[in-house]
N, CA, C and O of each residue as an XYZ file, in Angstrom:
964
protein
N      82.860     33.977     23.646
C      84.017     34.849     23.861
C      84.330     35.672     22.619
O      84.718     36.838     22.692
N      84.142     35.005     21.455
C      84.409     35.710     20.194
C      83.461     36.889     20.007
O      83.860     37.938     19.501
N      82.200     36.714     20.418
C      81.229     37.797     20.294
C      81.592     38.986     21.178
O      81.331     40.132     20.812
N      82.197     38.720     22.345
C      82.593     39.809     23.232
C      83.683     40.671     22.627
O      83.776     41.862     22.925
N      84.506     40.078     21.779
C      85.614     40.819     21.187
C      85.181     41.648     19.980
O      85.927     42.513     19.522
N      83.972     41.388     19.461
C      83.513     42.115     18.298
C      82.940     43.476     18.704
O      82.236     43.569     19.710
N      83.230     44.525     17.944
C      82.641     45.836     18.249
C      81.151     45.840     17.940
O      80.717     45.275     16.936
N      80.377     46.472     18.798
C      78.935     46.541     18.608
C      78.519     47.883     18.013
O      77.418     48.002     17.476
N      79.384     48.896     18.102
C      79.116     50.204     17.537
C      80.367     50.700     16.834
O      81.468     50.200     17.068
N      80.184     51.692     15.969
C      81.322     52.287     15.276
C      81.777     53.550     16.006
O      81.053     54.112     16.828
N      82.997     53.977     15.680
C      83.509     55.221     16.260
C      82.659     56.414     15.813
O      82.485     57.374     16.564
N      82.132     56.349     14.590
C      81.278     57.419     14.112
C      80.014     57.534     14.963
O      79.558     58.637     15.264
N      79.451     56.380     15.351
C      78.277     56.392     16.219
C      78.641     56.983     17.586
O      77.868     57.749     18.162
N      79.815     56.622     18.095
C      80.273     57.159     19.382
C      80.392     58.677     19.320
O      79.885     59.374     20.200
N      81.061     59.201     18.281
C      81.231     60.650     18.146
C      79.888     61.350     17.956
O      79.667     62.439     18.486
N      78.987     60.712     17.190
C      77.659     61.292     17.004
C      76.886     61.373     18.311
O      76.168     62.341     18.560
N      77.038     60.344     19.147
C      76.382     60.350     20.456
C      76.895     61.474     21.332
O      76.111     62.168     21.980
N      78.211     61.661     21.355
C      78.815     62.729     22.159
C      78.329     64.094     21.685
O      77.947     64.937     22.497
N      78.342     64.313     20.375
C      77.907     65.600     19.820
C      76.435     65.854     20.147
O      76.068     66.962     20.536
N      75.598     64.837     19.991
C      74.168     64.996     20.297
C      73.953     65.368     21.763
O      73.174     66.271     22.068
N      74.641     64.673     22.668
C      74.474     64.950     24.099
C      74.958     66.353     24.449
O      74.348     67.021     25.284
N      76.038     66.810     23.828
C      76.541     68.159     24.075
C      75.572     69.220     23.549
O      75.344     70.237     24.204
N      75.009     68.981     22.376
C      74.047     69.930     21.817
C      72.772     69.977     22.660
O      72.192     71.044     22.860
N      72.339     68.815     23.152
C      71.146     68.775     23.994
C      71.397     69.506     25.314
O      70.509     70.179     25.836
N      72.607     69.370     25.845
C      72.969     70.089     27.067
C      72.944     71.599     26.822
O      72.454     72.358     27.658
N      73.475     72.034     25.672
C      73.461     73.457     25.340
C      72.031     73.977     25.235
O      71.744     75.099     25.652
N      71.136     73.166     24.679
C      69.733     73.550     24.571
C      69.095     73.706     25.948
O      68.363     74.666     26.190
N      69.373     72.762     26.851
C      68.825     72.842     28.202
C      69.343     74.078     28.933
O      68.584     74.747     29.635
N      70.626     74.383     28.774
C      71.199     75.574     29.408
C      70.567     76.844     28.843
O      70.296     77.789     29.584
N      70.336     76.865     27.543
C      69.706     78.031     26.916
C      68.293     78.223     27.457
O      67.893     79.344     27.769
N      67.542     77.138     27.568
C      66.183     77.219     28.105
C      66.199     77.694     29.545
O      65.338     78.473     29.954
N      67.179     77.229     30.323
C      67.267     77.641     31.717
C      67.514     79.147     31.826
O      66.962     79.804     32.709
N      68.341     79.695     30.932
C      68.637     81.136     30.970
C      67.465     81.977     30.475
O      67.281     83.108     30.926
N      66.671     81.436     29.551
C      65.608     82.216     28.928
C      64.227     81.962     29.517
O      63.260     82.614     29.123
N      64.121     81.038     30.444
C      62.806     80.607     30.909
C      62.008     81.731     31.553
O      60.781     81.759     31.453
N      62.705     82.668     32.223
C      61.993     83.756     32.896
C      61.507     84.825     31.929
O      60.828     85.766     32.339
N      61.843     84.694     30.665
C      61.349     85.631     29.670
C      60.198     85.057     28.851
O      59.663     85.732     27.972
N      59.821     83.830     29.133
C      58.705     83.217     28.418
C      57.380     83.809     28.891
O      57.235     84.113     30.075
N      56.416     83.977     27.997
C      55.115     84.556     28.376
C      54.235     83.545     29.104
O      53.172     83.161     28.617
N      54.701     83.121     30.281
C      53.985     82.138     31.075
C      53.749     82.705     32.463
O      54.369     83.695     32.851
N      52.858     82.080     33.205
C      52.609     82.528     34.573
C      53.842     82.294     35.430
O      54.637     81.395     35.156
N      54.000     83.107     36.470
C      55.168     83.002     37.337
C      55.250     81.631     37.998
O      56.339     81.073     38.137
N      54.103     81.082     38.407
C      54.088     79.768     39.059
C      54.560     78.685     38.105
O      55.343     77.815     38.487
N      54.080     78.735     36.849
C      54.472     77.716     35.866
C      55.950     77.850     35.521
O      56.648     76.845     35.385
N      56.439     79.096     35.377
C      57.859     79.299     35.076
C      58.743     78.768     36.193
O      59.771     78.143     35.929
N      58.349     79.013     37.441
C      59.137     78.517     38.564
C      59.141     76.995     38.600
O      60.169     76.384     38.893
N      57.995     76.377     38.303
C      57.918     74.914     38.282
C      58.787     74.343     37.175
O      59.511     73.371     37.391
N      58.722     74.938     35.994
C      59.531     74.476     34.871
C      61.016     74.693     35.142
O      61.847     73.854     34.794
N      61.346     75.826     35.767
C      62.737     76.116     36.106
C      63.286     75.090     37.092
O      64.440     74.673     36.987
N      62.451     74.685     38.055
C      62.872     73.690     39.038
C      63.140     72.339     38.384
O      64.103     71.657     38.733
N      62.283     71.953     37.431
C      62.473     70.667     36.733
C      63.740     70.703     35.868
O      64.491     69.728     35.823
N      63.973     71.818     35.189
C      65.184     71.947     34.386
C      66.428     71.893     35.257
O      67.429     71.278     34.888
N      66.361     72.538     36.410
C      67.497     72.524     37.339
C      67.818     71.096     37.770
O      68.985     70.704     37.804
N      66.791     70.320     38.096
C      67.000     68.932     38.519
C      67.611     68.104     37.393
O      68.516     67.302     37.626
N      67.114     68.301     36.167
C      67.640     67.552     35.025
C      69.104     67.910     34.770
O      69.916     67.030     34.486
N      69.441     69.187     34.870
C      70.817     69.615     34.634
C      71.765     69.115     35.724
O      72.941     68.860     35.464
N      71.244     68.977     36.951
C      72.075     68.438     38.024
C      72.484     66.992     37.730
O      73.569     66.550     38.109
N      71.592     66.264     37.047
C      71.867     64.862     36.730
C      72.520     64.679     35.368
O      72.954     63.579     35.030
N      72.592     65.756     34.583
C      72.991     65.584     33.192
C      74.441     65.117     33.054
O      74.746     64.316     32.171
N      75.326     65.600     33.906
C      76.711     65.125     33.856
C      76.772     63.609     33.997
O      77.477     62.929     33.251
N      76.014     63.089     34.976
C      75.998     61.643     35.212
C      75.391     60.907     34.024
O      75.901     59.869     33.602
N      74.289     61.453     33.482
C      73.667     60.837     32.302
C      74.646     60.810     31.136
O      74.756     59.801     30.439
N      75.354     61.913     30.923
C      76.324     62.020     29.832
C      77.428     60.971     29.979
O      77.773     60.282     29.019
N      77.974     60.859     31.187
C      79.074     59.925     31.423
C      78.616     58.484     31.242
O      79.319     57.688     30.619
N      77.444     58.137     31.780
C      76.952     56.760     31.685
C      76.709     56.362     30.225
O      77.094     55.271     29.804
N      76.074     57.245     29.460
C      75.769     56.913     28.060
C      77.051     56.807     27.235
O      77.236     55.832     26.506
N      77.939     57.802     27.341
C      79.169     57.776     26.533
C      80.075     56.619     26.948
O      80.704     55.995     26.093
N      80.152     56.321     28.249
C      80.979     55.202     28.704
C      80.420     53.874     28.205
O      81.173     52.971     27.842
N      79.082     53.763     28.190
C      78.459     52.523     27.714
C      78.753     52.294     26.238
O      79.101     51.186     25.830
N      78.609     53.359     25.432
C      78.894     53.225     23.991
C      80.380     52.952     23.773
O      80.748     52.157     22.908
N      81.233     53.614     24.559
C      82.679     53.404     24.436
C      83.050     51.953     24.734
O      83.870     51.359     24.035
N      82.447     51.395     25.766
C      82.728     49.996     26.115
C      82.289     49.059     24.988
O      82.988     48.098     24.665
N      81.129     49.341     24.392
C      80.617     48.466     23.335
C      81.410     48.572     22.040
O      81.242     47.741     21.147
N      82.284     49.594     21.920
C      83.192     49.645     20.778
C      84.185     48.488     20.834
O      84.555     47.915     19.809
N      84.610     48.156     22.066
C      85.540     47.046     22.290
C      85.314     46.569     23.719
O      86.022     46.991     24.634
N      84.324     45.684     23.918
C      83.877     45.335     25.266
C      84.977     44.932     26.241
O      84.931     45.338     27.402
N      85.952     44.157     25.816
C      86.968     43.670     26.751
C      87.948     44.766     27.125
O      88.059     45.124     28.297
N      88.660     45.302     26.141
C      89.718     46.265     26.452
C      89.177     47.605     26.930
O      89.727     48.204     27.854
N      88.118     48.070     26.314
C      87.531     49.334     26.763
C      86.879     49.176     28.135
O      86.886     50.105     28.943
N      86.312     47.991     28.394
C      85.744     47.736     29.713
C      86.810     47.770     30.790
O      86.591     48.323     31.868
N      87.970     47.176     30.504
C      89.091     47.210     31.456
C      89.562     48.641     31.679
O      89.855     49.038     32.806
N      89.634     49.419     30.587
C      90.087     50.812     30.698
C      89.128     51.629     31.561
O      89.569     52.447     32.368
N      87.823     51.416     31.401
C      86.836     52.158     32.196
C      86.929     51.768     33.667
O      86.859     52.631     34.542
N      87.087     50.464     33.947
C      87.229     50.021     35.339
C      88.471     50.616     35.987
O      88.437     51.008     37.153
N      89.567     50.684     35.238
C      90.793     51.293     35.759
C      90.581     52.782     36.035
O      91.027     53.302     37.058
N      89.900     53.459     35.117
C      89.643     54.889     35.298
C      88.762     55.148     36.517
O      88.977     56.108     37.256
N      87.771     54.285     36.719
C      86.896     54.423     37.889
C      87.688     54.252     39.179
O      87.494     55.008     40.132
N      88.580     53.261     39.216
C      89.365     53.009     40.425
C      90.303     54.173     40.744
O      90.535     54.489     41.911
N      90.840     54.809     39.698
C      91.775     55.921     39.910
C      91.047     57.189     40.353
O      91.546     57.936     41.195
N      89.870     57.425     39.785
C      89.150     58.679     40.049
C      88.022     58.514     41.071
O      87.186     59.407     41.207
N      87.987     57.396     41.784
C      86.878     57.143     42.696
C      86.682     58.248     43.742
O      85.540     58.640     43.981
N      87.750     58.774     44.383
C      87.533     59.860     45.361
C      86.854     61.081     44.735
O      85.968     61.677     45.348
N      87.260     61.454     43.527
C      86.631     62.592     42.855
C      85.174     62.283     42.505
O      84.300     63.140     42.640
N      84.924     61.057     42.057
C      83.560     60.670     41.715
C      82.667     60.676     42.950
O      81.511     61.096     42.886
N      83.199     60.214     44.059
C      82.422     60.203     45.294
C      82.105     61.635     45.729
O      80.979     61.936     46.124
N      83.104     62.510     45.651
C      82.903     63.913     46.002
C      81.847     64.540     45.100
O      80.981     65.279     45.567
N      81.924     64.243     43.810
C      80.965     64.790     42.842
C      79.546     64.317     43.155
O      78.616     65.123     43.141
N      79.365     63.021     43.436
C      78.042     62.483     43.706
C      77.441     63.073     44.975
O      76.243     63.351     45.029
N      78.280     63.266     46.000
C      77.791     63.902     47.228
C      77.278     65.304     46.909
O      76.229     65.719     47.402
N      78.026     66.025     46.082
C      77.618     67.376     45.704
C      76.313     67.403     44.946
O      75.485     68.286     45.173
N      76.105     66.429     44.027
C      74.851     66.390     43.274
C      73.663     66.180     44.202
O      72.637     66.844     44.056
N      73.794     65.260     45.157
C      72.697     65.008     46.079
C      72.423     66.222     46.964
O      71.264     66.533     47.239
N      73.472     66.910     47.412
C      73.281     68.107     48.226
C      72.557     69.195     47.442
O      71.687     69.882     47.977
N      72.921     69.344     46.176
C      72.348     70.418     45.359
C      70.890     70.185     45.023
O      70.213     71.110     44.574
N      70.384     68.974     45.227
C      68.964     68.730     45.005
C      68.113     69.418     46.065
O      66.920     69.636     45.856
N      68.714     69.758     47.193
C      67.992     70.510     48.226
C      67.883     71.960     47.765
O      68.910     72.619     47.604
N      66.665     72.486     47.546
C      66.529     73.865     47.059
C      67.066     74.907     48.027
O      67.347     76.037     47.627
N      67.211     74.537     49.312
C      67.757     75.479     50.282
C      69.278     75.572     50.206
O      69.874     76.526     50.707
N      69.900     74.582     49.579
C      71.358     74.559     49.456
C      71.720     75.219     48.136
O      71.769     74.559     47.098
N      71.976     76.534     48.176
C      72.231     77.271     46.949
C      73.032     78.527     47.236
O      73.256     78.892     48.390
N      73.457     79.179     46.167
C      74.228     80.408     46.284
C      73.439     81.448     47.060
O      72.237     81.620     46.861
N      74.154     82.149     47.964
C      73.537     83.194     48.762
C      73.056     82.737     50.123
O      72.733     83.570     50.970
N      73.001     81.421     50.358
C      72.558     80.916     51.652
C      73.699     80.983     52.669
O      74.870     80.829     52.323
N      73.333     81.214     53.919
C      74.311     81.265     55.010
C      74.539     79.852     55.540
O      73.587     79.097     55.737
N      75.798     79.500     55.770
C      76.147     78.124     56.128
C      77.212     78.127     57.213
O      78.082     78.998     57.245
N      77.134     77.148     58.098
C      78.152     76.934     59.127
C      78.758     75.556     58.931
O      78.045     74.553     58.902
N      80.087     75.511     58.795
C      80.829     74.253     58.664
C      81.945     74.287     59.701
O      82.894     75.061     59.573
N      81.831     73.447     60.731
C      82.812     73.481     61.807
C      82.768     74.827     62.512
O      81.719     75.246     63.002
N      83.925     75.511     62.563
C      83.997     76.822     63.215
C      83.769     77.964     62.234
O      83.761     79.130     62.629
N      83.585     77.640     60.967
C      83.425     78.667     59.929
C      81.955     78.913     59.627
O      81.175     77.977     59.453
N      81.593     80.194     59.566
C      80.257     80.605     59.174
C      80.384     81.657     58.089
O      81.180     82.588     58.206
N      79.603     81.508     57.041
C      79.694     82.472     55.952
C      78.553     82.317     54.968
O      77.574     81.619     55.231
N      78.697     82.982     53.826
C      77.694     82.968     52.770
C      78.243     82.198     51.575
O      79.380     82.417     51.157
N      77.430     81.293     51.025
C      77.846     80.552     49.836
C      77.922     81.528     48.663
O      76.904     82.059     48.219
N      79.127     81.756     48.172
C      79.340     82.717     47.089
C      79.302     82.067     45.716
O      78.849     82.674     44.746
N      79.782     80.818     45.637
C      79.848     80.127     44.355
C      79.813     78.631     44.597
O      80.344     78.140     45.593
N      79.183     77.906     43.677
C      79.106     76.455     43.772
C      79.590     75.852     42.459
O      79.187     76.286     41.380
N      80.461     74.844     42.562
C      80.853     74.125     41.356
C      80.618     72.636     41.559
O      79.957     72.240     42.519
N      81.148     71.813     40.675
C      80.843     70.386     40.724
C      81.525     69.645     41.859
O      81.108     68.541     42.209
N      82.572     70.231     42.446
C      83.332     69.524     43.473
C      83.340     70.219     44.830
O      83.863     69.661     45.795
N      82.773     71.422     44.932
C      82.777     72.107     46.213
C      82.129     73.474     46.134
O      81.576     73.860     45.104
N      82.205     74.200     47.242
C      81.602     75.528     47.322
C      82.627     76.542     47.822
O      83.557     76.196     48.551
N      82.444     77.784     47.423
C      83.234     78.901     47.929
C      82.371     79.669     48.918
O      81.250     80.067     48.604
N      82.909     79.872     50.121
C      82.156     80.518     51.186
C      82.868     81.792     51.624
O      84.061     81.770     51.927
N      82.133     82.904     51.655
C      82.682     84.162     52.164
C      82.499     84.179     53.674
O      81.370     84.196     54.165
N      83.598     84.173     54.408
C      83.573     84.244     55.871
C      84.191     85.558     56.315
O      84.685     86.327     55.490
N      84.164     85.815     57.613
C      84.763     87.039     58.142
C      86.274     87.061     57.957
O      86.890     88.127     57.986
N      86.874     85.888     57.766
C      88.330     85.813     57.569
C      88.715     85.682     56.095
O      89.889     85.497     55.775
N      87.724     85.779     55.190
C      88.018     85.712     53.768
C      87.278     84.580     53.067
O      86.418     83.918     53.648
N      87.634     84.379     51.811
C      86.997     83.337     50.997
C      87.613     81.967     51.288
O      88.834     81.820     51.321
N      86.754     80.970     51.496
C      87.228     79.610     51.746
C      86.555     78.635     50.780
O      85.371     78.755     50.466
N      87.359     77.655     50.317
C      86.833     76.605     49.444
C      86.648     75.337     50.264
O      87.566     74.904     50.961
N      85.453     74.739     50.179
C      85.136     73.533     50.944
C      84.553     72.508     49.979
O      83.539     72.766     49.330
N      85.202     71.330     49.883
C      84.640     70.320     48.980
C      83.495     69.574     49.661
O      83.323     69.644     50.878
N      82.723     68.863     48.854
C      81.498     68.245     49.359
C      81.762     67.091     50.320
O      80.934     66.816     51.188
N      82.903     66.410     50.180
C      83.232     65.341     51.123
C      83.437     65.898     52.519
O      83.047     65.273     53.505
N      84.057     67.088     52.606
C      84.252     67.724     53.908
C      82.904     68.107     54.511
O      82.697     67.960     55.716
N      81.988     68.598     53.679
C      80.654     68.934     54.177
C      79.962     67.708     54.751
O      79.290     67.791     55.779
N      80.126     66.565     54.084
C      79.504     65.342     54.576
C      80.179     64.852     55.856
O      79.499     64.426     56.790
N      81.502     64.908     55.907
C      82.233     64.376     57.058
C      82.069     65.251     58.294
O      81.883     64.740     59.399
N      82.137     66.563     58.112
C      82.053     67.481     59.251
C      80.620     67.867     59.593
O      80.322     68.253     60.724
N      79.740     67.759     58.607
C      78.380     68.236     58.801
C      78.313     69.740     58.609
O      79.331     70.428     58.686
N      77.119     70.249     58.361
C      76.951     71.684     58.162
C      75.540     72.083     58.554
O      74.646     71.246     58.671
N      75.361     73.382     58.754
C      74.041     73.925     59.076
C      73.770     75.110     58.162
O      74.634     75.963     57.960
N      72.558     75.152     57.610
C      72.110     76.321     56.858
C      71.361     77.224     57.822
O      70.359     76.821     58.413
N      71.847     78.438     57.976
C      71.278     79.357     58.964
C      69.988     79.964     58.442
O      69.878     80.294     57.261
N      69.019     80.106     59.325
C      67.725     80.658     58.943
C      67.578     82.115     59.344
O      66.615     82.772     58.949
N      68.526     82.631     60.127
C      68.447     84.044     60.494
C      69.230     84.867     59.481
O      69.696     84.330     58.477
N      69.377     86.146     59.727
C      70.088     87.022     58.799
C      71.218     87.744     59.516
O      71.328     88.968     59.453
N      72.052     86.973     60.196
C      73.196     87.560     60.885
C      74.285     87.963     59.916
O      75.197     88.708     60.274
N      74.194     87.474     58.688
C      75.196     87.802     57.685
C      74.495     88.311     56.432
O      73.288     88.130     56.270
N      75.249     88.941     55.558
C      74.672     89.409     54.305
C      74.276     88.215     53.445
O      74.831     87.125     53.583
N      73.315     88.432     52.559
C      72.814     87.327     51.741
C      72.373     87.824     50.370
O      71.914     88.956     50.217
N      72.524     86.950     49.375
C      72.016     87.228     48.039
C      70.534     86.882     47.998
O      70.105     85.886     48.581
N      69.760     87.704     47.310
C      68.341     87.427     47.129
C      67.935     87.807     45.714
O      68.420     88.793     45.159
N      67.042     87.014     45.139
C      66.442     87.340     43.849
C      65.053     87.896     44.099
O      64.238     87.268     44.776
N      64.782     89.074     43.553
C      63.511     89.745     43.760
C      62.668     89.661     42.490
O      63.132     90.022     41.409
N      61.434     89.186     42.621
C      60.467     89.228     41.528
C      59.630     90.494     41.706
O      58.901     90.627     42.688
N      59.737     91.415     40.760
C      59.147     92.745     40.909
C      58.210     93.025     39.738
O      58.564     92.832     38.575
N      57.017     93.481     40.073
C      56.032     93.882     39.066
C      55.549     95.286     39.390
O      55.257     95.599     40.544
N      55.465     96.128     38.371
C      54.959     97.485     38.572
C      53.448     97.452     38.711
O      52.758     96.857     37.882
N      52.924     98.091     39.762
C      51.481     98.149     39.952
C      50.814     99.029     38.911
O      49.727     98.721     38.421
N      51.477    100.126     38.579
C      50.946    101.062     37.587
C      51.519    100.702     36.223
O      52.635    101.113     35.906
N      50.795     99.955     35.416
C      51.298     99.462     34.136
C      51.524    100.588     33.126
O      52.280    100.426     32.168
N      50.866    101.728     33.343
C      50.973    102.817     32.373
C      52.022    103.854     32.754
O      52.222    104.826     32.026
N      52.694    103.658     33.891
C      53.667    104.658     34.338
C      54.956    104.529     33.536
O      55.551    103.453     33.469
N      55.378    105.619     32.937
C      56.553    105.584     32.065
C      57.865    105.613     32.835
O      58.910    105.244     32.299
N      57.815    106.054     34.100
C      59.071    106.151     34.852
C      59.393    104.874     35.616
O      60.413    104.810     36.302
N      58.536    103.847     35.509
C      58.805    102.576     36.167
C      59.490    101.652     35.160
O      58.823    100.905     34.444
N      60.803    101.705     35.109
C      61.573    100.910     34.151
C      62.667    100.168     34.889
O      62.955    100.460     36.049
N      63.281     99.197     34.205
C      64.373     98.444     34.819
C      65.537     99.370     35.162
O      66.140     99.245     36.228
N      65.851    100.298     34.260
C      66.974    101.207     34.508
C      66.715    102.088     35.725
O      67.604    102.284     36.553
N      65.493    102.620     35.836
C      65.159    103.466     36.974
C      65.183    102.670     38.271
O      65.647    103.168     39.296
N      64.683    101.429     38.234
C      64.665    100.596     39.430
C      66.081    100.258     39.886
O      66.385    100.336     41.077
N      66.949     99.883     38.944
C      68.336     99.579     39.298
C      69.028    100.810     39.877
O      69.810    100.700     40.821
N      68.742    101.974     39.314
C      69.334    103.225     39.813
C      68.888    103.498     41.254
O      69.694    103.891     42.096
N      67.600    103.285     41.526
C      67.092    103.501     42.880
C      67.706    102.513     43.869
O      68.049    102.884     44.992
N      67.842    101.249     43.448
C      68.370    100.224     44.347
C      69.820    100.494     44.743
O      70.247    100.113     45.833
N      70.575    101.148     43.865
C      71.978    101.433     44.166
C      72.128    102.338     45.383
O      73.182    102.350     46.020
N      71.081    103.099     45.712
C      71.163    103.997     46.858
C      70.446    103.507     48.097
O      70.321    104.247     49.073
N      69.968    102.262     48.075
C      69.225    101.726     49.217
C      70.194    101.318     50.331
O      71.122    100.553     50.069
N      70.011    101.796     51.552
C      70.960    101.479     52.641
C      70.920    100.034     53.104
O      71.841     99.586     53.788
N      69.869     99.284     52.748
C      69.763     97.890     53.161
C      70.630     96.967     52.308
O      70.810     95.799     52.653
N      71.167     97.473     51.206
C      71.944     96.658     50.283
C      73.428     96.964     50.392
O      73.825     98.089     50.693
N      74.250     95.933     50.139
C      75.696     96.101     50.133
C      76.085     96.937     48.912
O      75.809     96.553     47.775
N      76.723     98.070     49.153
C      77.058     98.994     48.063
C      78.139     98.447     47.136
O      78.303     98.944     46.022
N      78.890     97.414     47.589
C      79.950     96.854     46.752
C      79.418     95.869     45.711
O      80.134     95.499     44.781
N      78.162     95.446     45.869
C      77.552     94.539     44.883
C      76.491     95.307     44.123
O      75.515     95.773     44.712
N      76.672     95.442     42.834
C      75.735     96.181     41.998
C      74.496     95.335     41.716
O      74.639     94.214     41.226
N      73.284     95.820     42.004
C      72.074     95.064     41.671
C      72.081     94.650     40.208
O      72.427     95.441     39.331
N      71.696     93.400     39.951
C      71.815     92.825     38.613
C      70.447     92.427     38.081
O      69.684     91.741     38.760
N      70.143     92.858     36.871
C      68.893     92.472     36.212
C      69.063     91.073     35.623
O      69.861     90.879     34.706
N      68.318     90.099     36.145
C      68.407     88.722     35.670
C      67.452     88.491     34.512
O      67.813     87.858     33.520
N      66.231     89.005     34.636
C      65.238     88.821     33.584
C      64.335     90.029     33.509
O      63.961     90.606     34.530
N      63.989     90.408     32.298
C      63.069     91.517     32.049
C      61.971     90.984     31.142
O      62.050     91.096     29.919
N      60.935     90.395     31.763
C      59.908     89.701     31.000
C      59.076     90.670     30.152
O      58.783     90.391     28.989
N      58.703     91.793     30.736
C      57.988     92.850     30.019
C      58.546     94.170     30.514
O      59.514     94.194     31.275
N      57.944     95.261     30.088
C      58.402     96.570     30.538
C      58.070     96.824     31.999
O      58.559     97.790     32.584
N      57.241     95.966     32.600
C      56.834     96.192     33.994
C      57.063     94.971     34.876
O      56.595     94.952     36.015
N      57.769     93.951     34.390
C      58.076     92.765     35.182
C      59.576     92.520     35.162
O      60.184     92.427     34.095
N      60.175     92.416     36.354
C      61.626     92.290     36.450
C      61.997     91.216     37.467
O      61.232     90.913     38.382
N      63.187     90.650     37.287
C      63.800     89.810     38.312
C      65.202     90.338     38.527
O      66.009     90.378     37.598
N      65.493     90.746     39.758
C      66.747     91.425     40.073
C      67.419     90.747     41.256
O      66.763     90.409     42.242
N      68.732     90.550     41.156
C      69.514     89.956     42.240
C      70.230     91.053     43.019
O      70.877     91.923     42.436
N      70.106     91.001     44.345
C      70.734     91.993     45.210
C      71.482     91.288     46.337
O      71.255     90.107     46.602
N      72.366     92.013     46.988
C      73.084     91.508     48.163
C      72.662     92.349     49.356
O      73.016     93.524     49.454
N      71.897     91.736     50.273
C      71.344     92.444     51.423
C      72.364     92.478     52.556
O      73.040     91.483     52.819
N      72.472     93.615     53.219
C      73.401     93.772     54.332
C      73.006     92.895     55.523
O      71.901     92.356     55.578
N      73.927     92.769     56.462
C      73.644     92.039     57.692
C      72.519     92.736     58.466
O      72.389     93.960     58.440
N      71.714     91.921     59.154
C      70.735     92.511     60.053
C      69.281     92.279     59.705
O      68.410     92.987     60.210
N      68.989     91.290     58.842
C      67.598     90.933     58.548
C      66.808     92.117     57.994
O      65.834     92.564     58.599
N      67.242     92.621     56.831
C      66.608     93.784     56.212
C      65.694     93.407     55.043
O      65.292     94.277     54.271
N      65.366     92.137     54.908
C      64.578     91.721     53.747
C      63.214     92.400     53.710
O      62.807     92.917     52.670
N      62.510     92.401     54.832
C      61.174     92.990     54.850
C      61.224     94.492     54.624
O      60.376     95.050     53.927
N      62.236     95.156     55.226
C      62.371     96.599     55.007
C      62.587     96.911     53.537
O      62.039     97.879     53.008
N      63.401     96.073     52.873
C      63.665     96.275     51.453
C      62.389     96.089     50.635
O      62.095     96.891     49.750
N      61.639     95.041     50.929
C      60.388     94.783     50.203
C      59.402     95.932     50.399
O      58.771     96.385     49.445
N      59.274     96.399     51.642
C      58.351     97.505     51.918
C      58.759     98.764     51.164
O      57.906     99.487     50.649
N      60.054     99.026     51.100
C      60.536    100.211     50.396
C      60.213    100.137     48.905
O      59.762    101.115     48.309
N      60.447     98.966     48.311
C      60.165     98.802     46.881
C      58.663     98.944     46.612
O      58.269     99.483     45.578
N      57.835     98.472     47.524
C      56.392     98.628     47.362
C      55.996    100.104     47.410
O      55.076    100.529     46.712
N      56.698    100.885     48.241
C      56.436    102.326     48.301
C      56.768    103.014     46.982
O      56.224    104.078     46.684
N      57.654    102.416     46.191
C      58.016    102.981     44.887
C      56.958    102.696     43.823
O      57.044    103.218     42.712
N      55.965    101.875     44.152
C      54.934    101.548     43.176
C      55.071    100.183     42.546
O      54.579     99.947     41.443
N      55.754     99.266     43.260
C      55.962     97.920     42.740
C      55.368     96.891     43.686
O      55.231     97.133     44.885
N      55.015     95.734     43.127
C      54.723     94.546     43.923
C      55.994     93.714     43.951
O      56.517     93.360     42.894
N      56.503     93.393     45.133
C      57.809     92.743     45.257
C      57.704     91.484     46.096
O      57.099     91.489     47.168
N      58.302     90.397     45.600
C      58.357     89.129     46.325
C      59.742     88.517     46.171
O      60.395     88.684     45.141
N      60.185     87.805     47.208
C      61.442     87.062     47.122
C      61.207     85.767     46.361
O      60.227     85.064     46.610
N      62.113     85.451     45.426
C      61.979     84.193     44.701
C      62.531     83.042     45.506
O      62.196     81.894     45.212
N      63.374     83.288     46.525
C      63.838     82.256     47.458
C      64.286     82.919     48.729
O      64.719     82.240     49.660
């Protein structure tokens, strides 16, 4: 019993652990943002991006487990009681969070996908740790992950609604001076297949002839028309999802 009351780590070790985990998280986030600019093949970049995404989805849980474990070992009895009390108080939030993490492991469950929950159908506009924001015909709605589990949901495979898409674009003519990110974004702003209220966004510019651009496609299944049009401009275009 006496050994249980003795601290196994110092507060300095605890603070050092927290700082290290936060810095490592910042590094992972930086790599995730810069990965599409690395001089690697598109297939390898996508594979690495997928692995980083999975690690970041679990990182909150890893952070909490490690810091809570070190915190308990500072004072096993009293800190252990405090952690158990905190778990009991926040259990509904923790359950909601865990449901969300498992849902987000599905690559089809992401921003821009069309979803039906109960009588509501819309486009996932934003995702956070406790729920999603969905644009419906009646406005923006927030739905937490517990509701998604209890009511069930469907991800629509048709294009009855507008959707976000990331385009991987490569210029076929590597020596053409007029094929630039600025020129491409300017052309996309006038495309009738895209929602004019959402400005096409350059996500990554790997070289002067390789781009990744996010667009919002209008209702009516215009993805192929958009791809064909971009190919007519002298680009090779593929959807990243």
